[in-house]
N, C-alpha and C positions, 0 to 999 in steps of 0.2 A: 251445377250442385246448389241447392238451398242454403243461403247463409246462415250458419249457426253460432254467430258470435253471441246473440242473446238467447241461446236455446236454452230452456227450462228442463232439465232431465225428469224431474217428477211428472211433469204433464207428458212428456215421451212414455214414461212407464204407465201412466194412466190410459193413455191411447192403446197403447198394447195390450192392456188388460180388458179394455173394452171391446177390442178386435177379437180377441181371444174368446171371450164369453160370449160374443154375437155368432160366432162360427161353432161354438159348442154349447149353446144354453141349457142351463140346470143340468150341466154334466161334470163340471170341475169344481172343486173345493179349493180352499186357499192353497194347501199343499201341493197340488196339481198346478196351479197358476204359478206358484213360486219356482217349482221344477222347471216348467216348459219356458217360462219367460227369464229363468236365471236371476231373478229378485229375492233378495234375502227374506226369509219369513217375517222378520220384524218390520221390515220395510212392508214387505205385501199386507201386513196386518193393519198398518197406518193407512196404506193407500186405500185398502177395501173399506176400511171404517168411515174414511172421510167420504168416499164415493157413494157409500150406501146412504149416509146421512143427506147428501146432496141430492139423492133420487135418481142418480146415475145408475146404479145397479140395485139389485135387491137379493137377499140372501134367504134361500128357501129353507124348509123345515129339516132338511136332509143336509143342510150346511154347503149345498151347491149355490152357484150364482147365476141371475139372469140380469138382463137389461132392465133398468128401472124406469119408472113412468116418464121422467125428465128426458131419457131418449127417446121415448115414443113422442112427446109433444115436440122434440126438436125435429125429429123426422118429419112428423106431420107438417110443421112450419116450412121445413126445406121442399116439400113436396107441393104444398100449396103455393110456394113462391118460385117454382121452376115450371117455367113455362114449357119447356118441352115434355116433362113428366107430366104436366096437366093435360097436354095435347096429346100426348100417348095413351093415357087412360081414355080420352074422350073417344079418339079414334081406334084404337086397338079394340076397345067393346064391340065395336060394330064388325071388325074382323073376328073376334073370337066367337060372336055368334053366328057369322056365317059360315065358318069352318068347323066350328064345334072343337076348337082346340086351343090350347094356351099360347098365348103370345108373350113375347118377352122384349125387353129394351136394355141396352148396354153399351157402353163407351169403352175406348181403346185407352189403356194405361200401360204404356212401353209396349212389353210383350205380352201382357194379359188383358182379358176383356173384365170389366167391372160391371156386372148385373146392377142396373138401377131400379126397374118397376117390372111388374108382372100382371097381365090380365089372366087370370086362371079359369079354364073351362072345367065343367063338371065332369071330367072323364075319370074312369076306373083306374088309370095308371098317372100317377102324378109325378111331375118333374121334381127332381131335388135341389134344383137351383132357388135362389132366394136374392133379393136386392142386398147387396153388399159382398155377395160371393164372388171371387175370381177363378178363371180358368185359363190356361194357357191359349193365347190367340190362334196360334197355328192348327189346334185340335177343335176349333169350333167354327160353324158358318159365320157367326157373328163376327168373331176376330178376323177370319181370313176376308171377308167383304170390306172391313175396314182397312186391312194391310193394303188391300188390293188400290184403294185410293190415295196412298201416300205417294209422295215423289220419290225419286230413285234414292236421292241423298239421305232421306230419312229412313228409307227400307233399309239401306246399307249401314247406317247407323244401329239399327235395332238387331239387324243380322249381318256382321261384318264378315263373318267365315263362311264361304261358299257350301263348304260340305261339313259344317258344324251337325253335330247330333242333336235333335229336338227332344223333349221329354214326350214319352210314349204313354198315351191314356188306354188305348184298346190295341188290338192287333191291327187296326186298319187307320191308327194315327198316322199322320205325315211324320217321318223320323229323320229327316234333312233339311236344311235350309233350301238346298237345290230343288227338292221335290216341292216345296212350298211355294218357291219363287216361280216355278213353273205352272203350278195351278193357280197362281195369283195373275198370271196373263190370261188364262180362259176366264177367269171372274170377271176380268175387266172387260172383256168382250161380252159377256151374258149379262153384267149387270146385278147379278146375285151370286151367292156362294151357297154350296152344299155341304152339309156335314153328313158323311154316309158312315154312320157307327163309329166316329172318330173320337167323339168325347166320351159317349155311353154306348157300349155295346147293345145291339139291338134296337137303337133308336136312330131316325132319320130327321133332317133339320134343314132348313131353308132360311137364309137371311139376306137382307138387303141394306144399303147404307142409307143414312139420313144426311142429307149434303144442304151446307147453308148456301145463299144466293152468291156468296163468294167463291163456290166450289170446295169449301173445306168441309170434309167429313166431320160430324160432330158425334155420331152414334149410329146404332143399326138396331133393327128389328127382326126378330125371328119367330119362327114356329117349329116344334119339335114334336114327335109323334112315333109310337111303336113302328116298326119296319112294315109289319103288316098291315097297318092302318094307311102308312106312306104309300103303298102300292096301289091304293083305291083313290088317293086324294092329291097326288104329287102334282099335277098340273093345275089344279085348283088353287093348292096352297101357295104355289110358286107364283101365280098371277097375282093372288091377294096380297102377299107380303111384299112384293115389288110394287103394288098399288098403295099400300100402307106407308112405305118408306116415301114414295112420291109426295104422298098426302102431307107428311110431315116435314118435307124439304122444302127449302125455299126461303124460309124466314132465318132470322138471326135468333137461335134459342139460346136461353139461359141454360147452363148444364152443370 
């Protein structure tokens, strides 16, 4: 547990506000934020006013809020200084052109995957995922390929109950930890993971892990597409995503 002896509650509230606005840009007004975060409207007003002046957020004409220019600048600085994200954009652009499909980068955060970057292809159907978004790891190829690289102690820490029920996103999502652990065994053998309509119905996905020279998995890359497209591209997509992960592996990446 992170030490909270010197915790600043106002900063925690501001962080919660930023995360919620990022998830629902230009959709939420002050009262919406106040209700969803359980922050009194007078405190919320002060927080929003300060954050707006600092350029962290922007208030739209309809009184909804979006992220401000300062957040964009910080994101750009983070991306420019992050060796893995920089390498991902360079290498994934090659894979995107070769496959004609969108490529994504994510890392594991406990039982979730956090999307970090995306190389989007000009396809008719766009993926709803975006950097900063989280999904349950067991429901995604990205998450499963990273979970498969964890040692048994860490995996047991994340999923301590053998027959625990897992959150189901579609009728195809793995629903118990037993099912998950059985599939992780197969993923370790294959070197990649599949998402067969488990996170979004009608979409197939393949992901492969990015592994540092010391053997630690730091992230993963994936490619998703509608099921009817996957049926024609499956083998080519699997080969390229495994190759992309290998090209990004081996170095000590900052993430």
